[in-house]
N, C-alpha and C positions, 0 to 999 in steps of 0.2 A: 629229545634226541634228534640228531640229523646226521647222516653220513657226511664225512668231511667234504666240503666244497666251499670255496671262498664266497660264492653267492649265497649259499644256504646260511653260512655263518654271519651274513649281514642281516638276516632276518631274526625276529624274535624266536627264541629257542623252541617254544611250543608250536608256533606256526611251521617252523622248519621240520619239526618232528612229524606233524600231520602231512606235510607234502611228501616226506620220505615214505611214510606208510602207504600213501595213495600211489606213489610211483611203484613201490614193491608189489602192491596188490595188482596193479596192471601188468607189471612184468611177469609176475608169477603165473598168470594165465597162459603165457607163452610156453611155460614148462621147460625153459632152457637152463640146465644146471651149470654152475660155475666150477664145481669140484667133482671129480670122478670118485667112485667108490673105491676105498682102499681096504682090502680084506683084512689086513693086519690090525686095522683100527676098530673092527667090529668087536663089540663086547656085550655081555649080558649082565644086567644089574637089576635086582629086585624081580627077577624072572622076565624082564623085558629085553628083547634083542635090539640094541642100539647099533646103527651102522657105523657110528664113530662116537667118541666121548665128548665132542664139543657141541654144546647146546646153547639156545637162546634163553636168557633169563626172563622171568615174568617182569612186566612193567614196560617192555618195549612195545609189544603189540597187545595192548590191553583188551581190545574188543575182538581180536581174531580176524582182523580185516586183511592181513597179508600173509596168511599161514604158508601158502604155496610159494610166495615170493621169498620168504626167509629160508624155507627148505632149499630153494634153488641156489642159495649162497653156499650150500655144502654142509649146513648144520645137521648134526645127527638127531637133534631133538629141538622142538619149539614148544615153549611154555607160554600160553596166553593168560591174560588176566593181570591183575587181580580182579575177579568178578564178584559182585555182590548180588544178593537176591533181587533188590530193586535198583533201578538206575539212580545214580547220584552225580552231581556236578563236580564234587571235590572242593578243594580250597580255592579262595579267590586268586585271580591272576594279578601279576606274574607269579609263577610258581615253579619254573625251571630256570636254572642259572648255569651258564657255562663258566668253567674256570680254566681257560686255555693254557695259562702258564703252568698249571698243575696237571693238565690232561684229566680233568675231573668235571663232575656235574653235581650240583645240589638241587634236589627237588623237594617240594612239599605239596605234591599233587593231591593226596588224600583220597585214594581209591576212586578217582573219577572214572566212570565207565557207564556203558549203556545198559547194564544189567545182564544177568545170566541168560535170559531168554534169547536175545538177539545174537549174542556170541555163540551160544550152543547151536543155533540154526546154522551159523557159518561152520562150526566144527563138524556138524553132521554132513555138510556139503563137501568137506575136505576128503580126498581119497587117501585113506590111511596107508594101505600097503605096508612097506617096510619102514615108513617114517614114524617117528615116535612123537605123539602129541600129548603135552601135559596141560592141565587146566588148573589154574591157581585160584582158590576161592577165599573170600573174606566176609566180614560182617559190615552191614550198613552202619554208618556213623551214629545214627539215632536209634539203632535197634534196641528194643527193650530186653531181648534175650539173645546175646551174641552167639552163644553156643547153638541155639536153634538156627540161626543164620548159617553157621558153618555146616550143620547137619543137612540143611536144605541144599546148600551148594554141593556137598559131596553126593547126595542122593541124585540130584539132577545131572551132575556132570559125569557120574560113573559110567553110564552106557556109551559115552562119546569120547572118553579119554583113555590113553594108555597108562597115565598116572594122574593123580590128583594131589595138589600141594595145598596144605593148610598154612595160610600166611597169617601169623600172629606177631610178626616182627617189624611191620612198618612203623616208623616213628611219627607218621603224619596223621594218624587217627588217634585222638586222645584216649588214653587208657588201654589201647589195644595190647601193648607189650606186657600189661599185667597178666594176660592169659598165659605167659611163659612160666608162671611160678605156681608151685604148690598144688593145692587141691583143684584150683581152676584149670590148670594144665591137664592134670590127670583126668578130670571129669570130661574135658573137651575131647581129649584123645580117645577115651573110651566110647564116647557118643559117636565120634566120627568113624572109628574103625567098625563099629556095629552097623553103620549105614553104608559102607563102601562096597559091599558085595565082594566080588573077586578082584576089583580094581586096586592096584597098589596105591598106597597113600604115603606121601612124603610130608615132612614138617620143615618149614623154613624158619630159621632162628636168627636173632640179632647178633651182631658182633660185640655189642656193648653189654657184656655179661660178667658177673663175678664168678670165681671158681665154684662156689656153692651152687650157683644157678646152672652152670654147665653140668655138674654132677646130677642135679635134680632133673634136668631135661633129659639127660642120657638114660637115667633110670626109668623115667616115665615113658620114653620112646620104646625102650626094650620091653617093658611090662605090657605095653599096649600094642606090641607087634607092628610098630611103624616100619615101613619098608625102606626108607632112606631119610637122611637128614640133609637139608640144603643149608650149607654154612658159607655165607651168611647174607643178610640183607644189608642195607645202607647203614652208615654210622652217624651218630650225632656228635662224635668227636671231630676235632679240627686239627689234624696233625701237620703243623708247619706249612700252612698254605700261603701262597704268594699272590693269588689273583684278587682282583678288586671285589669279587662277589663272595669272598671267603667268609664274611660275617652273616650271610643270609641264613635264616633258619631252615631246617629240613634235613634230609638224609644225604650224606656225602657218598658218592660212588666214584670209581675210577682209580687211577694209579696210586694216589695217596692212601687208599684203603688196603693195598697189597700187604704191607707188613702185618697189620692186624688180622687180615683174612688168613694169612699163613699161620699165625699163632693160634687162631681159633680152630683151624683145621687140625693142628697138632693136639690142641686141648680136647677136642671131641673124639679124635682117634684114641687118645689115652682113656678118656672117660667111658667110651663105649667098648673098649677092648676089641675093636674091629668087628663087633657083633652086628653092626648096621652099616650099610654102604653110606659113604659120605660124598656129597656133591659140593665142590668148592666154587665160590663166586667171590669176586671182588679184586679188581686190579689186574685181571688177566688180559694181556694184550699181545701175546706172542706164543708161538709154539713152545719156546723154551720155558716160559713161565707155566704154561699148561702142563708140560712134562714134569716140571718140578713139583707141581701140586699132585699129580698122579703118583709120583714116587714117594711123596709125603703121606699118601693114604687116601687121596680122593679117587673114587671110581669113575667120576665124570666131572667136567667143568662146565661153567656157563659164562656167557658174555653179555655185556650190556654197553657200558660207557665206552669201552675200547672201540666199538664200532663207530662211535661219533668221530673219533680222531683218526682211526686207521682206515676207515672206509669199508665198502662192501666186499672187497677182496680178502679181508682178514681171515674168515673161516678157511678158505681154500689154502692160503699161505700157512696157516696153523696146521692143517692136515698134512701138507707136504713136509713141514718141519718135524712134526711128530713122527711121521714115517721114517724120516732120515735119522732121528735120534734113537728110535727103537732099533733100527738096523745097526747103528754105531755101537750100541750097548749090547747087542746080541739077543734081544727079546723077540720071540716069535709072534707074540700078540701083545696088545696094549694091556690086557689084564695081568700079564706076567710082571709088568713094571709097577703095578699098584702096591703102594706100601713098602717098597723095597728099601726105602731110607727111613721108615718109621721105627 
């Protein structure tokens, strides 16, 4: 990822991403916010007070190097990770590919990160205050017991996070998505909820699911008292892409994911009966699209690829647009609009 700039787009995507994170880490130390607090946009989800519903998705700041910088853009929440118990390099490079004609990205990073320990040290140093910090945890690629890796991550992250996300939906770790099904899913959720203490726990799911999978995940989440579902991760489908990198393997994110993301939001809203808060991710690049997701049943939304193409001013623009749309439609708070079209 890299915020749009002609010079950055001349660089390899992963190098540009690293430079962007470094710049935001430095800028965050100055503590200068780009977006003011808008009281109407404050909302409470899973018992957590969010200053606004627009958050940063996991995968952008994997190691928590620029937490304050991302909050300075006006985001209501920042989710770091995915973090694994042990550091791992991820898949061979190149592994991030821009699709500018489609305003999309394909990645096959493979949970590259410096491990839980280093990132949690950075999370501890972050001043929590009213800002909402999520920590996304996963399993090492070569783990003998992946459930044990998730329990370890939940246990270690719980004291330092406002919420923890269990990521079993990345397409870039072989066999990981198998944990979304049947007894494996139920056993994993039971073990993680037993380890979380009082910290809310979220589950991030894939968009590439059959109807029976959606119903099974919804039942397991409700039974195990999961606090929210993040719908959804990247897709392995390739919906009508035009860019030269369209045939690269990995997970697709960005504008082409929007129709599938909207459908999965509706599917999980129906499957859960609105019993669990939903967080919509995928193809959200404007206040209007975020507002549509909220009206369709999402309590929160998250950004990733749109920041590459729209730049660092996107969150502030979205907050202004959301405020204007709520005013236009006569809603006193953002929570009043959630699910109004569902």
